[in-house]
C-alpha positions as CSV (number, residue, x, y, z in Angstrom):
1,M,-65.6,362.5,120.8
2,E,-67.9,359.7,122.2
3,K,-67.9,356.7,121.7
4,V,-69.1,353.1,122.4
5,D,-69.0,349.4,120.9
6,V,-72.1,349.8,118.8
7,V,-74.9,352.3,118.3
8,V,-78.6,351.1,117.2
9,V,-80.6,353.5,114.7
10,G,-84.1,353.1,116.0
11,A,-86.2,351.7,119.2
12,G,-88.6,349.8,117.5
13,P,-89.0,346.4,118.5
14,S,-85.7,345.0,116.9
15,G,-83.8,347.8,118.1
16,S,-84.2,347.7,121.3
17,A,-84.3,343.9,121.7
18,A,-80.5,344.1,119.9
19,A,-79.5,346.3,122.2
20,Y,-81.1,344.7,125.1
21,F,-79.5,341.9,124.1
22,L,-76.1,343.1,123.5
23,A,-75.9,344.9,126.6
24,R,-76.8,341.7,128.6
25,R,-73.4,339.9,126.6
26,G,-71.3,342.9,128.0
27,V,-71.2,345.4,125.3
28,E,-71.5,349.2,125.7
29,V,-74.5,350.4,123.7
30,L,-76.0,353.6,122.6
31,L,-79.8,353.3,121.2
32,I,-81.2,356.1,119.6
33,D,-84.6,357.2,118.1
34,K,-85.7,360.3,115.9
35,S,-88.8,360.0,118.0
36,S,-89.5,360.2,122.0
37,L,-90.5,357.4,123.4
38,P,-93.8,356.7,124.0
39,R,-95.1,357.3,120.5
40,E,-97.9,356.1,118.5
41,K,-97.0,353.3,116.1
42,T,-99.4,352.3,113.2
43,C,-99.8,348.7,113.7
44,G,-102.0,345.6,114.2
45,D,-100.9,345.6,118.3
46,G,-100.7,341.5,117.9
47,L,-98.0,339.4,120.2
48,G,-98.2,336.0,118.7
49,P,-96.6,333.1,120.7
50,R,-93.1,333.7,118.8
51,S,-93.5,337.7,120.1
52,I,-94.0,336.2,123.8
53,E,-91.5,333.7,124.0
54,V,-89.2,336.7,123.0
55,L,-90.4,338.8,125.7
56,D,-90.1,336.3,128.2
57,K,-86.3,336.0,127.6
58,M,-86.4,339.9,128.2
59,G,-88.2,338.9,131.4
60,L,-91.6,340.5,130.3
61,G,-93.9,337.8,130.5
62,G,-95.3,339.3,133.6
63,W,-96.0,342.6,132.5
64,L,-97.8,341.1,129.3
65,T,-100.5,339.9,132.0
66,Q,-100.2,343.3,134.3
67,N,-100.6,346.1,132.2
68,G,-103.8,345.5,130.5
69,S,-103.0,343.7,127.2
70,Y,-106.1,341.7,125.6
71,R,-105.5,337.8,125.5
72,C,-106.8,335.9,122.6
73,D,-106.7,332.3,122.8
74,R,-108.3,331.5,119.3
75,V,-108.2,332.6,115.9
76,R,-111.5,333.3,114.2
77,L,-110.6,333.2,110.1
78,F,-113.3,334.5,107.4
79,S,-113.7,333.8,103.8
80,N,-115.5,335.3,100.8
81,N,-118.6,334.4,101.3
82,G,-119.1,334.9,105.4
83,D,-118.3,331.3,106.2
84,Y,-115.6,331.2,109.3
85,F,-113.9,328.7,111.5
86,E,-112.4,329.0,115.1
87,A,-109.3,327.1,116.3
88,G,-106.4,327.7,118.7
89,I,-102.9,326.8,117.7
90,P,-102.0,323.4,118.9
91,S,-99.7,323.2,121.9
92,E,-97.3,321.0,119.9
93,D,-96.4,324.0,118.2
94,T,-95.9,326.0,121.2
95,A,-95.5,326.5,124.4
96,Q,-97.4,330.1,124.2
97,P,-100.3,329.1,122.2
98,H,-102.1,332.5,122.7
99,Y,-101.8,336.5,121.5
100,Y,-101.9,339.6,123.2
101,I,-102.8,342.8,121.9
102,T,-101.1,345.4,123.2
103,S,-100.6,348.9,122.0
104,R,-97.3,349.6,119.9
105,K,-97.2,352.9,121.9
106,D,-97.0,350.9,125.5
107,L,-94.9,348.4,124.2
108,D,-92.1,350.1,122.2
109,F,-91.3,352.5,125.4
110,K,-91.4,349.0,127.8
111,L,-88.9,347.6,125.6
112,A,-86.3,350.8,125.6
113,E,-87.1,351.2,129.2
114,T,-85.8,347.2,130.2
115,A,-82.9,347.7,127.4
116,E,-82.0,350.7,129.4
117,T,-82.3,348.8,132.9
118,A,-80.1,345.8,130.9
119,G,-77.3,349.0,130.1
120,V,-78.2,350.7,127.5
121,R,-77.4,354.1,127.1
122,I,-80.6,355.7,125.3
123,A,-81.0,358.8,123.3
124,M,-84.3,359.8,122.2
125,A,-85.0,362.9,119.7
126,T,-82.0,362.3,118.1
127,K,-81.7,361.6,114.2
128,A,-79.1,359.2,112.4
129,I,-78.3,360.9,109.8
130,E,-75.2,358.9,108.2
131,P,-72.4,356.5,109.1
132,V,-68.7,357.4,109.1
133,R,-66.6,355.1,107.4
134,T,-62.7,354.1,107.0
135,G,-62.3,352.2,104.1
136,D,-65.0,349.2,104.4
137,A,-65.3,349.6,107.8
138,V,-67.3,352.2,110.1
139,A,-65.9,354.2,112.8
140,G,-68.9,356.2,113.6
141,I,-72.2,357.6,113.3
142,V,-73.0,361.5,112.5
143,V,-76.4,362.0,114.6
144,E,-78.6,365.1,115.0
145,D,-80.3,366.4,117.8
146,E,-81.9,370.0,119.2
147,S,-78.0,370.6,120.2
148,G,-77.1,370.2,116.2
149,K,-75.4,367.4,114.8
150,R,-72.3,365.2,116.7
151,H,-70.1,362.2,116.0
152,I,-70.5,359.7,117.8
153,G,-67.5,356.8,117.6
154,C,-68.6,352.8,117.5
155,R,-67.3,349.7,115.4
156,V,-70.8,348.3,114.6
157,I,-74.0,350.2,113.6
158,V,-77.3,348.3,114.2
159,C,-80.0,349.8,111.2
160,A,-83.7,349.3,113.3
161,D,-85.1,352.2,111.6
162,G,-88.1,350.0,109.8
163,T,-89.9,350.4,106.5
164,H,-89.5,353.9,106.5
165,G,-86.4,354.9,108.0
166,T,-84.1,357.7,106.2
167,F,-80.5,356.2,107.7
168,A,-81.0,352.7,105.6
169,A,-81.0,354.8,102.8
170,K,-77.2,355.5,103.9
171,T,-76.0,352.7,104.4
172,G,-75.3,351.1,101.4
173,I,-77.3,348.9,101.3
174,D,-80.3,349.1,98.4
175,C,-83.9,347.6,100.1
176,V,-86.1,347.1,97.8
177,K,-89.5,349.2,97.9
178,P,-92.3,347.9,100.4
179,H,-94.7,345.5,99.4
180,A,-97.9,346.3,101.4
181,F,-99.9,348.7,103.0
182,A,-102.1,349.0,105.7
183,V,-104.6,351.3,107.5
184,R,-106.0,350.6,111.3
185,A,-107.5,352.7,113.8
186,Y,-109.1,351.6,117.8
187,Y,-112.7,351.8,117.5
188,D,-115.3,351.7,120.8
189,G,-118.7,350.3,120.7
190,V,-117.8,347.1,119.1
191,K,-120.1,344.3,120.2
192,N,-119.5,340.8,120.5
193,L,-115.9,340.7,121.0
194,D,-114.4,337.3,122.7
195,D,-111.2,335.4,123.1
196,C,-111.1,335.6,119.5
197,I,-108.9,337.7,116.6
198,N,-110.9,338.1,113.8
199,I,-109.2,337.7,110.2
200,F,-111.4,338.2,106.8
201,L,-110.5,336.9,103.8
202,D,-112.5,338.9,101.0
203,D,-112.2,339.4,97.3
204,K,-112.1,342.8,97.8
205,I,-108.8,342.7,99.7
206,R,-106.9,340.3,97.4
207,E,-103.3,339.5,98.9
208,G,-104.8,340.9,101.6
209,Y,-106.8,340.5,104.7
210,A,-108.8,342.8,107.0
211,W,-108.7,342.2,111.1
212,I,-110.5,342.7,114.3
213,F,-108.4,343.0,117.2
214,P,-110.1,343.1,120.6
215,T,-108.6,345.3,123.2
216,G,-110.9,345.2,125.4
217,E,-114.5,343.9,125.8
218,Q,-115.9,346.1,123.0
219,S,-112.9,348.3,121.7
220,A,-110.6,347.0,118.7
221,N,-107.6,347.6,116.6
222,I,-109.4,347.5,113.4
223,G,-107.3,347.2,109.8
224,I,-106.8,346.4,106.6
225,G,-103.6,345.2,105.0
226,I,-103.1,344.4,100.9
227,S,-100.4,344.3,98.6
228,T,-98.7,347.5,96.7
229,R,-99.1,345.2,93.4
230,M,-103.4,345.0,93.8
231,M,-103.4,348.7,95.1
232,K,-101.8,349.5,92.6
233,E,-103.4,347.5,89.4
234,N,-107.0,347.8,91.2
235,K,-106.8,351.9,92.1
236,I,-107.4,350.8,95.4
237,D,-107.2,353.4,98.4
238,A,-106.8,351.6,101.9
239,R,-108.7,354.3,103.5
240,R,-112.0,354.0,101.2
241,L,-111.8,349.7,101.6
242,L,-111.6,350.3,105.7
243,G,-114.6,352.2,105.6
244,W,-116.7,350.0,103.5
245,F,-115.4,347.5,105.5
246,M,-116.5,349.4,108.5
247,S,-120.1,350.3,106.8
248,E,-121.0,347.1,104.6
249,K,-118.9,344.1,105.4
250,K,-120.6,341.3,107.2
251,T,-118.8,340.2,109.9
252,H,-120.9,338.1,112.4
253,P,-120.2,337.2,115.3
254,I,-118.6,340.8,115.5
255,D,-121.0,343.9,115.5
256,L,-119.3,347.0,114.5
257,S,-122.9,349.1,113.6
258,G,-122.2,351.0,116.7
259,A,-118.5,350.8,116.3
260,V,-117.1,354.4,116.8
261,A,-113.4,355.2,116.0
262,T,-111.4,356.8,118.7
263,I,-108.5,358.0,116.9
264,D,-108.0,358.8,112.7
265,V,-107.6,356.4,110.5
266,K,-103.7,355.8,110.2
267,G,-101.5,353.7,107.5
268,A,-98.1,352.8,107.2
269,Y,-96.1,350.7,104.4
270,L,-94.9,347.4,104.9
271,R,-91.5,345.7,103.5
272,M,-91.9,342.1,103.5
273,G,-90.4,338.9,101.9
274,Y,-87.0,338.5,103.1
275,G,-84.1,337.5,100.9
276,R,-84.2,340.8,98.4
277,H,-81.6,342.7,99.3
278,D,-78.5,342.3,102.1
279,V,-78.6,342.8,105.5
280,V,-75.1,342.9,106.4
281,T,-72.4,345.3,105.2
282,G,-68.6,346.7,106.6
283,G,-69.6,346.9,110.3
284,L,-73.2,347.6,110.0
285,V,-76.8,344.8,109.8
286,L,-80.2,345.7,109.1
287,T,-83.0,344.3,111.7
288,G,-86.3,343.9,111.6
289,D,-88.4,345.7,109.5
290,A,-85.8,347.2,107.5
291,A,-84.1,344.0,106.6
292,G,-87.8,343.1,105.2
293,L,-88.4,340.8,107.9
294,I,-92.3,340.9,108.3
295,S,-94.6,337.7,106.4
296,P,-95.8,338.1,103.2
297,L,-99.0,335.9,104.6
298,S,-100.2,337.4,107.8
299,G,-98.3,340.7,107.5
300,E,-96.7,339.9,110.9
301,G,-93.6,341.9,111.8
302,I,-92.8,342.3,115.8
303,A,-91.7,338.6,116.3
304,Y,-89.2,338.7,113.3
305,A,-88.2,342.2,114.7
306,L,-87.7,340.6,117.9
307,E,-86.0,337.5,117.2
308,S,-83.6,339.1,114.6
309,G,-82.2,342.2,117.2
310,E,-81.5,338.9,119.2
311,M,-79.7,337.1,115.9
312,A,-77.9,340.2,115.8
313,A,-76.8,340.6,119.0
314,D,-75.5,337.5,118.9
315,V,-73.7,337.8,116.0
316,I,-72.1,341.7,116.7
317,K,-71.1,339.9,119.9
318,K,-69.0,337.4,118.7
319,A,-67.7,340.0,115.9
320,L,-66.6,342.2,118.3
321,D,-64.9,339.6,120.5
322,K,-62.4,338.5,117.4
323,G,-61.7,341.8,115.9
324,D,-63.4,341.0,112.8
325,V,-66.5,343.2,112.3
326,S,-66.2,343.4,108.8
327,A,-68.8,342.1,105.8
328,G,-67.3,339.0,106.5
329,G,-67.0,338.9,110.2
330,L,-70.8,339.1,110.3
331,V,-72.0,337.4,107.4
332,S,-73.2,334.6,109.6
333,Y,-76.1,336.9,110.6
334,K,-77.3,336.9,107.2
335,K,-76.6,332.9,107.5
336,A,-78.9,332.8,110.4
337,L,-81.4,334.9,109.2
338,D,-81.7,332.5,105.5
339,K,-81.7,329.6,107.2
340,A,-84.2,330.5,110.1
341,F,-87.2,332.7,107.3
342,L,-86.0,332.9,104.2
343,I,-87.5,329.5,102.2
344,D,-90.7,329.9,104.7
345,H,-91.3,333.9,103.1
346,R,-90.9,332.5,99.8
347,I,-93.3,329.9,100.7
348,Y,-95.7,332.6,102.3
349,E,-96.3,334.4,99.1
350,F,-97.1,331.4,97.1
351,L,-99.7,330.9,100.4
352,R,-100.8,334.4,100.0
353,E,-101.3,334.9,96.3
354,S,-103.2,330.9,96.0
355,L,-105.5,332.6,98.8
356,A,-106.1,335.7,96.5
357,R,-108.6,333.1,94.3
358,P,-111.8,333.1,96.2
359,S,-112.9,329.3,95.3
360,L,-109.6,328.4,97.0
361,M,-109.8,330.8,100.0
362,N,-113.4,329.5,100.6
363,R,-112.6,325.8,99.9
364,A,-109.7,326.0,102.7
365,V,-112.0,327.9,105.4
366,R,-114.7,325.4,104.9
367,K,-112.3,322.7,105.5
368,A,-111.0,324.3,108.1
369,R,-114.6,324.0,109.4
370,L,-114.7,320.5,109.2
371,N,-111.2,319.4,110.4
372,P,-110.1,320.5,113.5
373,D,-106.5,319.2,112.9
374,F,-106.1,321.1,109.6
375,A,-107.9,324.4,111.2
376,G,-105.5,324.2,113.9
377,K,-102.5,323.5,111.8
378,F,-103.8,326.0,109.3
379,V,-103.5,328.8,111.5
380,S,-100.7,327.5,113.2
381,V,-98.9,328.0,109.5
382,M,-100.5,331.6,109.4
383,M,-99.2,332.9,112.6
384,S,-95.9,331.6,111.8
385,T,-96.0,329.6,114.7
386,A,-95.5,325.5,112.4
387,R,-93.6,325.8,109.1
388,P,-95.8,326.2,106.2
389,F,-94.2,322.8,104.9
390,D,-96.6,321.2,107.5
391,V,-99.4,322.2,105.8
392,F,-98.2,320.1,102.3
393,T,-97.8,317.2,104.3
394,P,-100.3,314.1,102.3
395,K,-102.9,313.9,105.9
396,M,-103.0,318.1,105.0
397,L,-103.6,317.8,101.6
398,W,-106.2,315.0,101.8
399,R,-108.0,317.0,104.8
400,L,-108.0,320.1,101.7
401,L,-108.4,318.2,98.8
402,G,-110.5,315.1,99.9
403,P,-114.3,315.0,100.7
404,D,-116.0,316.9,103.2
405,T,-116.1,314.7,106.0
406,K,-116.6,316.0,109.4
407,R,-114.0,315.4,112.1
408,G,-114.4,315.5,115.8
């Protein structure tokens, strides 16, 4: 019977990162995915500062600048009434105050390739069926490929199969339902693009936003994300909402009048708001989207996926060395995630619901336009490079709630 130390299910960012960092620590790893890479993945394709920092650790910083990724140094954020501000992330918050727009098709392929170079064994077009347990311990996993089903022995399984994955349901962990839905397509003929990623808050997209992320001089990834609660309560069709945005929404200075979709609009559910279900059981951990690690404020998931993959690798390596891969032996992974993300995600939910009120949304954007320091911190919190508490300091609250005074 085939045996390895760890089987990682899912070759997205969290799975490939976990596999890579485990292999670099001398662990024998098999990375499997039900699809064959490269493959399309519905996503906004934005890589923010935190994603870039982990990719640098994996030796991929140079790849981002060489593979045609579009670099953006600023955020342009629009309110319901068409007002907007522009700001970069303050250098005090990150050493990488910029963004790259890179298709998931390219990113996921490169991450899996990098993991393989580090010593990870790869098996694509291989579906995870169920874990094999001996009592509370994992003894292996049943997988299926074109040759049929087979049993692979292992000591730990990393479930990294995303929001839509079917394997998470076989782990014994009762995962919550997705909290949001997003649709996107790629468009050509988009005019007046620059070095800004563009985010549109609007009363029609409560508890969500629309985006225009440049992928070239006249091309962009354009989409909408919205909470499932708002979709249900207001009977919203997200694809029709994107059609409204493309044809009716005022997006000046970006001109969408000649924009033409180059692929069909595709959608995906998002599981966000970390902390509502467990992420550890005997011999098994959940990472990335499967663990609910998507920002409730921005919908950002890649950074959390990469970071959780690295964190899982650290804990699993130590557990393997100690010979204890029980739930108790792996619980420090959950503790690390709680410390890094739990409180922040609860505050992000509060901010998302607050910004769903047009009056506060419009005020925040107006204040940010008048106060560059508030604008930078607002953007930094939204992009998860600053802690959300940073907008609740006396200085920042005065910027938001005080009189309209323009500052240089």
